[in-house]
C-alpha positions in Angstrom: 29.0 27.1 -9.6 27.4 28.6 -6.9 23.7 29.5 -7.0 22.5 32.5 -5.6 19.6 31.9 -3.3 18.1 34.4 -1.1 16.1 33.2 1.8 14.0 34.3 5.0 13.1 32.8 8.4 9.6 33.4 9.4 8.7 33.3 13.4 8.1 29.7 13.3 11.8 28.9 12.6 11.3 27.8 8.9 13.3 28.8 6.0 11.8 29.4 2.4 13.7 29.8 -0.2 13.1 32.6 -2.9 13.7 32.1 -6.4 13.1 29.4 -8.7 13.6 26.1 -6.8 14.4 22.6 -8.8 11.9 20.9 -6.9 8.1 21.6 -6.8 7.1 24.3 -4.3 4.8 21.7 -2.4 7.9 19.6 -1.7 8.8 20.0 2.0 11.6 18.6 3.9 11.9 18.3 7.8 15.7 18.4 9.4 15.5 16.7 12.7 18.9 17.8 14.6 19.9 18.9 18.2 22.9 20.4 16.9 22.4 24.3 15.6 25.3 24.1 13.6 24.4 20.9 11.8 21.3 22.2 11.4 21.8 25.1 9.8 24.3 23.5 7.4 21.9 20.9 6.2 19.6 23.7 5.7 22.0 25.8 3.6 22.7 22.5 1.4 19.1 22.0 0.8 18.5 25.4 -0.2 21.3 25.2 -2.7 20.0 21.9 -4.1 16.6 23.6 -4.8 14.2 22.8 -1.7 11.7 25.8 -1.2 10.3 24.6 2.3 12.5 23.7 5.1 11.1 22.8 8.7 14.1 22.6 11.3 13.3 20.7 14.8 15.5 20.4 17.3 14.3 17.4 18.6 11.3 14.5 18.1 9.0 16.5 20.0 9.2 19.4 17.8 9.4 17.3 14.9 6.2 15.8 15.6 4.4 19.2 16.3 5.7 20.1 12.2 4.2 16.7 11.3 0.9 17.3 12.7 0.9 21.0 11.5 2.4 20.5 7.8 2.3 16.6 7.4 1.1 16.1 3.9 3.8 19.0 2.8 6.6 17.1 4.3 8.2 14.5 1.7 11.4 13.8 3.3 12.8 13.7 6.9 16.5 14.0 7.7 16.5 12.5 11.3 19.5 12.5 13.9 19.2 9.7 16.4 20.8 11.3 19.8 18.6 14.1 20.8 17.4 15.6 24.4 13.7 15.5 25.3 12.9 12.8 22.6 15.6 11.0 20.5 15.4 9.4 16.9 14.6 6.3 17.8 11.5 7.1 19.9 10.4 9.7 17.1 10.7 6.9 14.4 8.6 5.0 16.6 5.8 7.7 16.4 6.4 8.3 12.9 5.5 4.7 12.1 1.9 5.4 13.7 1.6 9.0 12.2 0.3 7.7 8.8 2.8 10.0 7.1 3.6 9.4 3.6 7.1 11.3 4.1 10.3 9.2 3.1 12.9 8.8 6.1 16.8 9.3 6.0 18.6 8.8 9.5 21.6 11.1 10.1 24.0 10.1 12.5 28.0 9.9 13.9 27.6 6.3 15.1 29.4 3.7 13.8 28.4 1.4 10.9 26.7 -1.6 13.1 24.7 0.8 15.3 23.4 2.3 11.9 22.6 -1.4 10.4 20.7 -2.0 13.8 18.5 1.2 13.2 17.7 0.3 9.6 16.8 -3.1 11.0 14.5 -1.7 13.7 12.9 0.9 11.5 12.0 -2.0 9.0 10.4 -3.8 11.8 8.5 -0.8 12.9 6.9 -0.6 9.3 9.1 2.4 8.4 11.9 1.6 5.6 14.5 4.5 5.6 15.8 5.7 2.2 19.0 5.8 3.6 21.4 5.6 6.9 24.0 8.0 6.6 27.3 9.1 8.4 27.6 12.7 9.5 28.8 14.7 8.2 26.4 14.8 5.0 27.5 15.4 1.9 25.9 17.4 -1.1 25.9 14.5 -3.3 24.3 12.2 -0.6 21.3 14.9 -0.2 20.8 15.1 -3.6 20.7 11.3 -4.3 18.2 11.5 -1.1 15.9 14.2 -3.1 15.9 12.4 -6.4 14.9 9.3 -4.3 12.1 11.0 -2.3 10.9 12.4 -5.7 10.7 9.0 -7.0 8.6 7.4 -4.4 6.7 10.5 -4.5 5.8 10.0 -8.2 5.1 6.4 -7.4 2.9 7.0 -4.4 0.8 9.7 -6.8 0.5 7.3 -9.9 -2.9 5.8 -10.0 -2.8 2.2 -8.5 -2.4 -0.7 -11.1 -5.3 -3.1 -12.0 -5.3 -5.7 -9.3 -7.1 -9.0 -9.4 -10.8 -8.9 -7.8 -10.4 -10.5 -4.5 -11.4 -13.8 -4.6 -13.1 -15.5 -1.4 -12.6 -19.1 0.3 -15.4 -20.7 -2.2 -13.9 -19.5 -5.4 -10.3 -20.9 -3.9 -11.9 -24.4 -2.9 -13.7 -24.5 -6.2 -10.4 -24.2 -8.0 -8.8 -27.1 -6.1 -11.8 -29.0 -7.0 -11.5 -28.0 -10.6 -8.0 -29.1 -10.9 -6.9 -25.3 -11.3 -4.0 -25.8 -9.2 -0.6 -27.0 -10.1 2.9 -27.2 -8.9 5.9 -25.1 -10.3 9.5 -26.1 -9.6 12.4 -24.1 -8.6 15.3 -25.9 -9.4 18.0 -26.8 -6.5 21.5 -26.8 -7.9 24.8 -28.7 -6.4 27.7 -25.7 -6.4 30.2 -28.3 -6.7 29.0 -30.2 -9.7 26.6 -27.9 -11.0 23.9 -30.5 -11.6 20.4 -29.9 -10.7 19.8 -32.4 -7.8 16.2 -31.2 -6.5 13.2 -28.6 -6.8 11.0 -27.1 -4.5 7.3 -27.7 -5.7 5.5 -24.0 -5.6 1.7 -23.9 -5.8 0.3 -21.8 -8.6 -3.3 -21.2 -9.4 -4.0 -21.0 -12.9 -7.4 -19.2 -12.9 -9.7 -19.4 -15.8 -10.4 -15.4 -15.9 -7.1 -13.9 -14.0 -4.2 -16.3 -15.2 -1.6 -17.5 -13.1 -1.9 -16.1 -9.5 0.7 -16.5 -6.6 0.2 -18.1 -3.1 -0.3 -14.4 -1.7 -3.6 -14.9 -3.0 -5.0 -18.2 -1.7 -2.6 -19.5 1.4 -3.7 -17.2 4.2 -7.5 -17.8 3.3 -7.3 -21.5 3.1 -4.8 -21.6 6.6 -7.7 -19.1 8.4 -10.2 -21.4 7.6 -8.6 -24.7 8.5 -8.6 -26.0 5.0 -4.8 -25.8 3.8 -4.8 -29.6 3.8 -6.9 -29.9 0.7 -4.2 -28.0 -1.1 -1.2 -29.6 0.4 -2.4 -33.1 -0.3 -3.4 -32.0 -3.8 -0.4 -30.5 -4.6 1.9 -33.4 -3.0 0.1 -35.8 -5.1 0.6 -33.9 -8.1 4.3 -33.4 -7.2 4.7 -37.1 -6.4 3.4 -38.2 -9.7 5.8 -35.7 -11.2 8.6 -36.9 -9.5 8.1 -40.2 -10.8 7.8 -38.9 -14.3 11.2 -37.7 -14.0 12.8 -40.3 -12.5 11.3 -42.5 -15.8 13.1 -39.7 -18.0 16.2 -40.4 -16.0 15.9 -37.2 -13.9 17.0 -38.3 -10.3 15.6 -35.6 -8.2 14.3 -35.0 -4.8 11.3 -32.9 -4.7 10.3 -30.5 -1.6 7.1 -29.7 -0.5 5.6 -27.1 2.2 3.9 -28.0 5.2 2.0 -25.9 7.0 1.7 -25.3 10.7 -2.1 -25.9 10.3 -1.4 -29.3 9.0 1.5 -30.3 11.7 -1.4 -30.6 14.2 -3.1 -33.3 12.7 -2.2 -36.6 14.3 -2.6 -38.5 11.2 -0.5 -36.3 8.9 2.5 -38.7 8.8 -0.1 -41.4 7.6 -1.7 -39.6 5.0 1.8 -38.0 3.3 3.1 -41.7 3.3 0.2 -43.1 1.7 0.0 -40.5 -1.2 3.7 -40.9 -1.8 3.4 -44.4 -2.3 0.2 -44.6 -4.3 2.6 -42.6 -6.9 5.1 -45.1 -6.7 7.9 -42.9 -5.1 10.3 -43.8 -2.3 9.8 -41.6 0.9 13.7 -40.4 0.5 12.6 -38.6 -2.8 10.5 -36.5 -0.9 11.6 -33.6 1.2 9.1 -31.6 3.6 9.9 -28.3 4.3 8.8 -27.0 7.8 9.4 -23.1 9.3 10.8 -22.6 12.3 7.4 -21.1 13.8 5.6 -24.4 12.4 7.7 -26.5 14.3 7.2 -24.6 17.1 3.2 -25.0 17.2 1.3 -27.7 19.3 4.8 -29.2 19.8 3.9 -32.8 20.8 1.9 -33.5 18.2 4.3 -31.8 15.5 6.9 -33.8 17.1 5.4 -36.9 16.4 4.4 -36.3 12.9 7.9 -35.0 12.3 9.6 -38.2 13.8 7.3 -40.4 12.0 8.0 -39.0 8.7 11.8 -39.2 9.3 11.0 -42.9 10.3 9.5 -43.5 7.0 12.5 -42.0 5.1 11.3 -38.8 4.5 13.9 -35.5 4.3 13.1 -32.9 6.5 14.3 -29.3 6.0 14.0 -26.5 8.4 12.6 -23.4 6.3 13.5 -19.6 6.6 16.4 -20.7 8.9 17.5 -17.7 11.3 14.4 -15.5 11.3 12.7 -17.5 14.2 13.7 -16.9 17.5 14.4 -20.7 18.5 16.4 -22.0 15.9 19.2 -23.9 17.4 16.8 -25.4 19.7 14.6 -26.7 16.5 17.8 -28.4 15.4 18.2 -30.0 18.9 14.8 -31.5 18.7 14.1 -32.3 15.3 15.8 -34.8 13.0 16.5 -32.1 10.0 18.0 -33.5 7.2 18.4 -29.8 5.4 18.8 -26.2 6.6 17.5 -23.4 4.1 19.0 -20.2 5.0 16.7 -17.3 4.4 16.7 -15.3 1.2 17.1 -11.9 3.8 20.6 -13.1 4.7 21.6 -14.0 1.0 20.8 -10.6 -0.1 22.5 -8.8 2.3 25.7 -10.8 2.5 27.7 -8.4 0.1 26.6 -5.4 2.2 26.8 -6.4 6.0 29.6 -8.4 8.0 26.6 -9.4 10.2 24.6 -11.4 7.3 28.0 -12.7 5.9 28.8 -14.2 9.2 25.4 -15.7 9.6 25.4 -17.6 6.4 28.9 -18.7 6.9 27.8 -19.9 10.2 25.2 -21.6 9.2 26.8 -23.4 6.5 29.5 -24.7 8.9 26.8 -25.6 11.1 25.0 -27.6 8.9 28.5 -29.4 7.7 29.1 -30.2 11.7 25.6 -31.8 11.9 26.0 -33.8 8.7 22.9 -32.0 6.6 22.9 -30.2 3.7 22.7 -26.3 3.6 20.5 -24.4 1.0 20.9 -20.8 0.2 17.7 -19.3 -1.0 16.9 -16.4 -2.8 20.0 -16.6 -4.8 19.5 -13.8 -7.2 23.0 -12.6 -8.9 26.1 -14.2 -9.9 27.9 -12.3 -7.1 25.5 -14.4 -4.8 26.6 -17.5 -6.5 30.2 -17.2 -6.2 30.0 -15.9 -2.7 28.2 -19.0 -1.6 30.1 -21.4 -3.6 33.2 -19.7 -1.9 31.7 -20.1 1.4 30.9 -23.7 0.9 27.3 -24.0 0.4 26.4 -27.3 -1.0 23.2 -26.1 -2.5 21.6 -23.5 -3.9 18.1 -21.9 -4.8 16.8 -18.8 -6.6 16.4 -17.1 -9.8 19.6 -17.3 -10.7 19.9 -20.8 -11.1 16.0 -20.6 -12.7 12.6 -19.1 -11.5 9.9 -21.5 -10.6 8.7 -23.4 -13.7 5.8 -25.4 -15.0 6.6 -28.9 -15.2 7.2 -29.3 -19.1 9.4 -26.3 -19.1 11.3 -27.5 -15.7 11.9 -30.8 -17.8 13.5 -28.9 -20.7 15.6 -26.8 -18.3 16.9 -30.0 -16.8 17.7 -31.5 -20.0 19.8 -28.6 -21.0 21.9 -28.7 -17.5 22.9 -32.5 -18.1 
């Protein structure tokens, strides 16, 4: 049924709807579009959907003016890409620095591959669009955008959740000294056999007052203070002891432990790791050390010496977050990695974009040709699992297999998968 809405256009070019809008009176939309017909059409569609206040801009310069004058009221911005004076890409760059809380939706007649690139660019600039839409925009798409913008506005307006009080370096170091840190194990599964063949040891802080705390609380302060090794070696010793206990229970697993880039700068790192593992009665071949691409690029000579010595001693080496750095292929050529971990961002997008799917499949093929294992991180759904199995990925890791578990629960989980 067509809604009868009267409207007026003021001297500034703003359209105000007269009547009972479905959205709050304070909810304003900014339409940034150089084509007069398209701009007017979208405005009429927004009116029908109950938007009380609409600002119309023909380019990025005019849009910035509206943001400056009416910024707090603007809750949604519909922005074209190709415009004179200031195009959509430049406007988005300015938007990212403006402090605006408005939600953004990109509208364009460009092909899907270009729109996906623009979406990635927006995220890199700290602006995550609600959607990137091909023209012409339908009423259904606009209704979805308005609904999503309202949800986001409600989230922004909601009182913040109670947060853990900021914990300083002294608190963290005291926690390490008091044995409050422990590894939680996230299983790695063989897609061919369905068996659990390994696990990644992830640090958790069981704080006496605040409960279980994730690495976001403590990793960065330790790295900035040059104290990360205290946690790394503590976690490695615990993981090595658990590895031996797992073997005694008949669980033949290879455990992975992350190495910080700061640790790789220590010329004695390989010797210390070897000593800790051997003291626990574990063979180096049962331990995988995970290094990010950027870590392997830092202090190159010392890092390469450590990595080469670790491989000579029999340890496995995994390149973590593969594909997110700028020198992935170079790293594979200069370090004797035994495992590639495909970053979760590609796994989560492989069903939506051809580019992500191609990257995942190509990485699996590269690993196979190099004679090393590929591990897909962040496998969250059955669809992820089936797609990776079809692509021939030998190992997967993620919440679909198992979330990170404390030692005893991990043992119970493995027992159920025998």
